[in-house]
KEFI-252282 format. One record per residue (C-alpha): y negated, x negated, z negated; residue in one letter. Coordinates in steps of 0.5 Angstrom, whole numbers, always signed. Layout:
 north  east    up rest
     Y     X     Z    a
...
***
This chain:
 north  east    up rest
    -2  +173    -6    m
    -1  +172    +2    f
    +0  +176    +8    d
    +5  +175   +14    t
    +3  +177   +21    t
    +4  +175   +29    k
    -2  +171   +32    e
    -2  +169   +40    d
    +0  +162   +40    l
    -6  +161   +45    k
   -11  +163   +39    d
    -8  +159   +34    i
    -8  +152   +39    l
   -16  +155   +40    r
   -17  +154   +33    k
   -13  +147   +32    v
   -18  +145   +38    d
   -24  +148   +35    e
   -23  +145   +27    g
   -22  +152   +24    k
   -15  +150   +23    l
   -14  +143   +20    q
    -9  +140   +15    l
   -10  +138    +8    p
   -11  +130    +8    d
    -4  +129    +4    f
    +0  +131   +10    q
    +4  +125   +13    r
    +3  +123   +20    d
    +5  +126   +26    y
   +12  +123   +27    v
   +16  +127   +32    w
   +20  +124   +38    s
   +20  +125   +46    d
   +27  +129   +45    d
   +24  +134   +39    d
   +17  +135   +44    v
   +21  +137   +49    r
   +26  +141   +45    s
   +21  +145   +43    l
   +17  +147   +49    i
   +23  +149   +51    a
   +24  +154   +46    s
   +18  +157   +46    i
   +19  +158   +54    a
   +25  +162   +53    k
   +22  +166   +48    g
   +26  +163   +42    f
   +24  +163   +34    p
   +22  +156   +32    v
   +19  +158   +25    g
   +13  +161   +21    a
    +7  +157   +19    l
    +5  +157   +13    l
    -3  +157   +12    t
    -8  +157    +6    l
   -15  +160    +6    e
   -20  +155    +4    t
   -26  +156    -2    g
   -20  +157    -7    g
   -19  +154   -14    e
   -16  +148   -11    i
   -20  +144    -6    e
   -17  +139    -1    f
   -20  +134    +3    k
   -19  +137   +11    p
   -17  +133   +17    r
   -16  +134   +25    l
    -9  +135   +27    l
    -7  +129   +31    e
   -10  +129   +38    g
   -16  +133   +37    v
   -23  +131   +38    e
   -27  +128   +32    a
   -32  +134   +30    k
   -35  +136   +24    d
   -33  +142   +22    v
   -31  +146   +16    r
   -24  +149   +17    p
   -22  +157   +15    t
   -15  +155   +14    e
   -11  +149   +12    l
    -4  +148   +15    l
    +1  +147    +9    l
    +8  +147   +14    d
    +8  +147   +22    g
    +4  +140   +23    q
   +10  +137   +27    q
   +10  +144   +31    r
    +3  +145   +32    m
    +1  +138   +34    t
    +7  +137   +39    s
    +4  +144   +42    l
    -3  +142   +41    f
    -2  +135   +45    q
    +3  +138   +50    a
    +0  +145   +52    a
    -7  +145   +51    f
   -10  +138   +50    s
   -11  +133   +57    k
   -10  +128   +53    a
    -2  +124   +53    p
    +2  +126   +47    v
    +3  +121   +43    r
   +10  +121   +41    t
   +17  +116   +40    k
   +23  +114   +44    t
   +30  +114   +41    v
   +29  +107   +39    r
   +23  +109   +35    n
   +18  +106   +40    v
   +11  +109   +40    l
    +9  +111   +47    v
    +5  +116   +51    e
    +8  +122   +55    r
    +5  +128   +59    l
   +10  +133   +60    y
   +11  +137   +67    y
   +16  +143   +68    v
   +21  +143   +74    d
   +20  +149   +78    m
   +26  +150   +82    k
   +29  +148   +76    k
   +27  +152   +71    a
   +28  +158   +75    v
   +35  +156   +77    a
   +40  +160   +72    g
   +46  +154   +72    e
   +41  +149   +70    v
   +37  +152   +64    g
   +29  +150   +62    v
   +31  +144   +57    d
   +33  +140   +63    e
   +27  +142   +67    a
   +22  +140   +62    i
   +20  +132   +64    i
   +16  +127   +60    g
   +12  +121   +64    v
    +8  +116   +62    p
    +1  +117   +61    a
    +0  +114   +68    n
    +5  +119   +71    r
    +9  +114   +74    i
   +16  +113   +72    v
   +19  +106   +73    r
   +26  +104   +73    t
   +30   +97   +74    d
   +25   +94   +69    f
   +19   +96   +72    g
   +21   +94   +80    k
   +22  +102   +82    k
   +18  +108   +82    i
   +23  +114   +81    s
   +18  +119   +80    l
   +10  +119   +82    n
    +6  +125   +80    v
    -1  +121   +79    s
    -5  +125   +84    s
    -5  +133   +85    r
    -2  +133   +92    e
    +4  +129   +89    l
    +5  +134   +84    e
    +5  +140   +89    f
    +9  +136   +93    e
   +15  +135   +88    q
   +13  +143   +85    d
   +13  +140   +78    l
    +8  +144   +74    f
    +3  +140   +69    p
    +4  +143   +62    l
    -3  +142   +60    n
    -5  +147   +65    k
    -1  +152   +62    i
    -7  +157   +58    f
   -11  +155   +65    d
    -7  +155   +71    s
   -10  +159   +76    r
   -13  +154   +80    n
    -7  +150   +80    w
    -3  +156   +82    f
    -9  +157   +87    y
    -9  +150   +90    d
    -1  +149   +90    w
    +0  +155   +94    r
    -6  +153   +99    d
    -2  +146  +100    y
    +4  +149  +101    w
    +2  +155  +106    k
    -1  +149  +110    a
    +5  +146  +111    k
    +8  +152  +113    g
   +13  +153  +106    r
   +14  +160  +103    d
   +13  +159   +96    v
   +12  +166   +94    s
   +19  +167   +91    d
   +18  +161   +87    l
   +11  +163   +84    d
   +13  +170   +82    r
   +20  +167   +79    d
   +17  +161   +75    f
   +10  +165   +73    v
   +15  +171   +70    r
   +20  +166   +67    s
   +16  +161   +64    i
    +8  +162   +64    v
    +8  +169   +62    d
   +13  +167   +56    s
    +9  +161   +54    i
    +2  +165   +54    e
    +5  +171   +51    r
    +8  +167   +45    y
    +6  +170   +38    k
    +8  +165   +32    m
    +9  +168   +26    p
    +4  +166   +20    i
    +5  +166   +12    i
    -2  +167   +10    r
    -4  +165    +2    l
   -10  +168    +0    d
   -16  +164    -3    r
   -15  +168    -9    t
    -9  +164   -11    n
    -8  +161   -17    k
    -7  +153   -18    r
    +0  +155   -21    e
    +2  +159   -15    a
    -1  +154   -10    i
    +3  +148   -14    c
    +9  +153   -13    l
    +9  +153    -6    v
    +8  +146    -5    f
   +15  +145    -9    e
   +19  +148    -4    k
   +15  +146    +3    v
   +18  +139    +5    n
   +13  +135   +10    v
   +17  +131   +15    g
   +23  +132   +11    g
   +20  +130    +5    k
   +18  +134    -1    k
   +11  +133    -3    l
    +9  +129   -10    d
    +4  +131   -15    a
    +1  +124   -13    f
    +0  +126    -6    e
    -3  +133    -8    l
    -8  +130   -13    v
   -10  +125    -7    t
   -12  +131    -3    a
   -15  +134    -9    i
   -20  +128   -11    y
   -21  +127    -3    a
   -25  +133    -3    a
   -30  +128    -8    d
   -29  +122    -4    k
   -25  +119    -9    f
   -19  +115    -6    d
   -14  +116   -10    l
    -9  +112    -5    r
   -14  +106    -5    e
   -15  +106   -12    d
    -7  +105   -14    w
    -5  +101    -8    r
   -11   +97    -7    g
   -14   +95    +0    t
   -12   +89    +6    k
   -18   +89    +9    k
   -22   +85    +5    p
   -16   +85    +0    v
   -16   +88    -6    k
   -11   +89   -11    p
   -10   +95   -14    g
    -8   +98   -21    r
    +0   +98   -18    f
    -1   +90   -16    g
    -5   +89   -23    r
    +1   +92   -27    i
    +7   +89   -23    i
    +3   +82   -23    g
    +2   +77   -18    s
    +4   +72   -16    p
    +9   +72   -22    n
   +11   +80   -21    p
   +13   +83   -28    r
   +20   +85   -26    n
   +21   +91   -31    v
   +15   +94   -28    l
   +17   +94   -21    s
   +19  +101   -20    q
   +13  +104   -24    v
   +11  +110   -19    q
    +4  +113   -18    s
    +7  +119   -21    t
    +9  +115   -27    d
    +1  +113   -27    f
    -2  +120   -26    l
    +4  +122   -32    q
    +1  +118   -37    a
    -6  +119   -35    c
    -5  +126   -36    t
    -2  +125   -43    l
    -8  +122   -46    l
   -12  +128   -43    y
    -9  +134   -46    t
    -8  +130   -53    r
   -15  +129   -53    e
   -16  +137   -51    l
   -11  +139   -56    r
   -15  +134   -61    l
   -21  +137   -60    e
   -19  +144   -60    r
   -16  +142   -68    a
   -23  +139   -70    a
   -26  +146   -68    k
   -21  +150   -72    g
   -16  +153   -67    a
   -10  +154   -70    k
    -3  +152   -67    d
    -2  +158   -62    n
    -9  +157   -59    d
    -8  +149   -58    l
    -7  +147   -51    l
    +0  +143   -51    q
    +0  +136   -49    i
    +4  +136   -42    s
    +6  +131   -37    c
    +9  +136   -32    k
    +7  +137   -25    r
    +3  +143   -26    d
    -1  +139   -31    a
    -1  +132   -27    l
    -5  +137   -22    l
   -10  +140   -27    g
   -12  +133   -29    l
   -20  +132   -27    p
   -22  +127   -23    l
   -27  +125   -28    k
   -21  +125   -34    e
   -17  +120   -29    y
   -23  +115   -29    v
   -24  +116   -36    k
   -17  +114   -38    h
   -15  +110   -32    a
   -16  +103   -35    d
   -13  +104   -41    a
    -7  +107   -38    v
    -7  +101   -34    e
    -8   +96   -40    a
    -2  +100   -43    g
    +3   +99   -38    f
    +2   +92   -37    i
    +3   +91   -45    e
    +9   +96   -44    a
   +12   +91   -39    g
   +11   +85   -44    a
   +13   +89   -50    f
   +19   +91   -46    l
   +20   +83   -45    n
   +20   +82   -52    e
   +26   +86   -53    l
   +29   +82   -47    k
   +29   +88   -42    i
   +27   +84   -37    i
   +30   +87   -31    w
   +28   +93   -29    h
   +35   +96   -28    k
   +36   +95   -35    d
   +31  +100   -37    v
   +34  +105   -41    s
   +30  +111   -39    y
   +25  +109   -34    p
   +20  +115   -37    p
   +20  +111   -44    l
   +15  +106   -40    i
   +11  +112   -39    v
   +11  +113   -46    g
   +10  +106   -48    l
    +4  +105   -43    a
    +1  +112   -46    a
    +2  +110   -53    i
    -1  +102   -52    f
    -7  +106   -48    a
    -9  +110   -54    i
    -7  +105   -60    l
   -10   +99   -56    g
   -10   +93   -60    k
    -7   +97   -66    n
    -1   +97   -63    a
    +0   +90   -62    r
    +1   +88   -69    t
    +8   +86   -73    t
    +8   +93   -76    k
    +7   +97   -70    a
   +12   +93   -66    k
   +17   +94   -71    q
   +16  +102   -71    k
   +16  +102   -63    l
   +22   +98   -62    a
   +25  +102   -67    q
   +24  +108   -64    w
   +26  +105   -57    y
   +32  +103   -59    w
   +33  +110   -63    s
   +32  +114   -57    v
   +36  +109   -52    t
   +42  +108   -56    l
   +42  +116   -58    g
   +41  +117   -51    e
   +36  +122   -52    l
   +33  +122   -46    f
   +38  +124   -41    g
   +35  +131   -40    s
   +28  +134   -41    s
   +24  +128   -40    t
   +17  +130   -39    e
   +18  +135   -45    s
   +21  +129   -50    r
   +15  +125   -48    l
   +10  +130   -49    a
   +13  +131   -56    r
   +14  +124   -58    d
    +8  +120   -56    v
    +4  +123   -60    p
    +9  +123   -66    e
   +10  +115   -65    v
    +2  +115   -65    v
    +1  +118   -71    g
    +7  +114   -74    w
    +4  +108   -73    i
    -3  +110   -75    a
    +0  +112   -82    d
    -3  +119   -80    e
    +4  +122   -79    g
   +11  +123   -81    d
   +16  +119   -77    k
   +18  +122   -70    p
   +23  +127   -70    r
   +27  +123   -65    s
   +29  +118   -71    l
   +33  +123   -74    d
   +36  +126   -68    e
   +38  +120   -66    a
   +46  +119   -67    v
   +51  +114   -65    f
   +58  +114   -66    q
   +62  +108   -67    s
   +68  +111   -62    i
   +62  +112   -56    r
   +63  +104   -56    l
   +70  +105   -52    r
   +66  +109   -47    s
   +61  +105   -45    l
   +63  +103   -38    w
   +57  +101   -34    s
   +49  +102   -33    r
   +50  +109   -32    l
   +49  +110   -40    s
   +43  +109   -43    a
   +46  +106   -49    a
   +51  +101   -45    y
   +43   +98   -42    k
   +41   +97   -50    g
   +47   +94   -52    l
   +46   +89   -47    h
   +39   +88   -48    a
   +40   +88   -56    l
   +46   +82   -55    l
   +40   +78   -51    m
   +34   +80   -57    k
   +40   +78   -62    h
   +40   +71   -59    g
   +46   +70   -55    c
   +47   +64   -52    r
   +50   +62   -45    d
   +57   +59   -45    f
   +55   +53   -41    i
   +48   +52   -41    t
   +47   +54   -49    g
   +40   +57   -47    r
   +38   +64   -50    g
   +35   +69   -45    t
   +28   +68   -44    e
   +24   +71   -37    l
   +25   +65   -33    m
   +32   +63   -35    t
   +34   +70   -34    f
   +32   +70   -26    f
   +34   +63   -26    n
   +41   +63   -29    d
   +42   +70   -25    e
   +44   +73   -32    i
   +48   +79   -32    d
   +53   +83   -36    i
   +61   +80   -35    h
   +67   +81   -38    h
   +69   +76   -44    v
   +77   +78   -43    f
   +77   +77   -35    p
   +79   +83   -31    q
   +85   +80   -28    a
   +88   +77   -34    w
   +87   +84   -38    c
   +91   +87   -31    r
   +96   +82   -32    k
   +97   +84   -39    h
   +98   +91   -38    s
   +91   +92   -42    i
   +87  +100   -39    e
   +81   +99   -35    k
   +78  +103   -39    k
   +79   +99   -44    v
   +77   +92   -42    y
   +71   +95   -37    d
   +68   +98   -44    s
   +61   +94   -47    i
   +66   +91   -52    i
   +69   +87   -48    n
   +62   +85   -44    k
   +56   +80   -46    t
   +50   +77   -42    p
   +52   +71   -38    l
   +50   +67   -33    s
   +53   +67   -25    k
   +55   +59   -27    l
   +59   +61   -33    s
   +62   +67   -30    n
   +65   +63   -25    i
   +67   +58   -30    s
   +71   +64   -34    i
   +75   +66   -27    g
   +81   +70   -28    g
   +84   +66   -33    d
   +85   +67   -40    s
   +80   +65   -46    p
   +84   +60   -49    s
   +84   +56   -42    v
   +77   +57   -39    y
   +74   +55   -46    l
   +77   +49   -45    k
   +76   +48   -39    r
   +68   +49   -40    i
   +69   +44   -46    e
   +71   +38   -41    v
   +67   +40   -35    a
   +60   +41   -39    q
   +62   +35   -45    g
   +61   +41   -50    i
   +65   +40   -57    s
   +69   +46   -59    a
   +65   +47   -65    s
   +59   +47   -61    d
   +62   +52   -57    l
   +64   +57   -62    d
   +57   +57   -65    a
   +55   +60   -58    i
   +61   +65   -58    l
   +59   +67   -65    r
   +52   +68   -62    s
   +55   +74   -58    h
   +59   +77   -64    l
   +65   +74   -62    i
   +70   +71   -66    d
   +72   +64   -63    p
   +79   +64   -66    e
   +81   +71   -63    h
   +79   +68   -56    l
   +82   +61   -57    r
   +89   +65   -59    c
   +88   +70   -53    d
   +88   +76   -58    d
   +85   +82   -54    f
   +87   +87   -60    k
   +83   +83   -65    a
   +77   +81   -61    f
   +76   +88   -59    y
   +77   +91   -67    e
   +72   +86   -69    a
   +67   +86   -64    r
   +67   +93   -64    s
   +65   +93   -72    m
   +60   +87   -70    k
   +57   +91   -65    l
   +57   +98   -69    a
   +52   +93   -74    a
   +47   +91   -69    l
   +46   +98   -67    i
   +45  +101   -74    s
   +40   +95   -75    e
   +36   +96   -69    a
   +36  +104   -71    m
   +35  +103   -78    h
   +41  +108   -80    k
   +49  +107   -80    p
   +53  +108   -75    v
   +57  +115   -75    m
   +64  +114   -75    d
   +66  +121   -72    e
   +67  +122   -65    a
   +62  +125   -60    g
   +57  +123   -55    t
   +50  +125   -54    n
   +50  +123   -46    e
   +56  +125   -41    i
   +58  +118   -37    e
   +62  +119   -31    v
   +67  +112   -30    e
   +64  +108   -25    s
   +69  +106   -19    e
   +65  +100   -17    v
   +67   +94   -22    d
   +60   +91   -25    e
   +62   +84   -23    e
   +66   +81   -17    p
   +73   +80   -19    e
   +75   +73   -20    l
   +82   +71   -18    a
***
């Protein structure tokens, strides 16, 4: 429900000044530059279209906390409309043409400055120059200095100096009569006839701005939540699409609850928010470092909608009447404040538990999380089950689900729908109140897929990397397994077993030697020691340099599911086939089902043109 109309710019700016037109609190700060402001003013003066405004009538189903546009004097007034799109334009025009205070803007070097704007009357009416060059921005003291402040290039610090240079102050545009009276009197006393300039400037500039009409798309207050959410998805603020967290923040602010502070904490006094407690301090949980505010809302919404569904089921509602469990955008925007408060502590603890669980699976770095939405699912599961999710049996089931959807590559699309289905099914399965999740049957891994896992673009690639560390692979040089501290201290990553340089020298195709079959978790030091030499050479070098016996190094190789003889004989083909079989067996054990021999994949991967590691000659 909306209508379109046009209103005089002057009337719109008056509404801004009176507080009748305000911003919803999710709008970002004013950021336009001095060049942007002058260009906008020039477009208005020339009568050019500058785009429609989008407003929402207040008093509807969704109430956002309002705030005045920047530059408007503080006042306690309830707005009749909220400006959804057009903040930068209206703030610029209000400060430059309506307010008597300087415009707070920034230079091309992103330095914050205060500006007052003037129009050079003679240039503005001279066709060869144009309005754009006639608009001048000056500092708040109305004095422009050059040569590092030593020289004054322009001074309009008094009314007489404005008159003398025929510079019209733009903030007088809607109340210009007295200024023009005084300007004409000033020049009349000096014997100069300014009638032609007066007439031409008023007609071409003043009248154009005073009579300018701005198109407005006005959303009616009767619009439902779904319609308003759809509008928000299309509206960009500061060049960035609004996310659900910002919208929910504005909704909760109407009830005097600061969601942003609850998430981020405060600086004065120092008080960590939920994000800080989730990622941990001073020793951050790296695996959770990329958790977003919307992820937290999604987990809360999963709990809320699940609870509603269970309540309706308990009252005898049938499938068609049961509320769908959801964590989609519209569901997030429908999360009541009281329900957020009710579930937030459990969800926060759920995220922390999810991070610890992923670390147990040797998923330590955030880039090794197969699908980031799985963290949301794990957090929701831990939040629902509490201590019942910490038993050995529960974690075994959770691990089976995680490895299945990861290696089966099931979360490549429709992740929100997957989460809404899997979370309650996993919860029921762990609590022995339901069958195993359908994802366990849907997840399939074909052995040939190993040959096309080339980079972290694939969830299965990341999953297998973690599985090898979970299996107990030890570093070639340190002999240590992967733990939280050693992972970062030793700079462990996935590296080639048969070096790239050696493979190219022996005419092995890139897509073959770059597959996960020829890669394994190793420290930076081990990778440097490998260099570009054949395995038989670098193994001997490691034995001599580290003082390790051949039998001990062979045991380390076996922890990587590598047959030592294949490396010591530089037999790439035998190594490749044997390790393929062992990796398939490891996957089968993790998924609790056989690996398929047929070709195929659940997820399309484009081969990366960038190597995972720097090439060593």
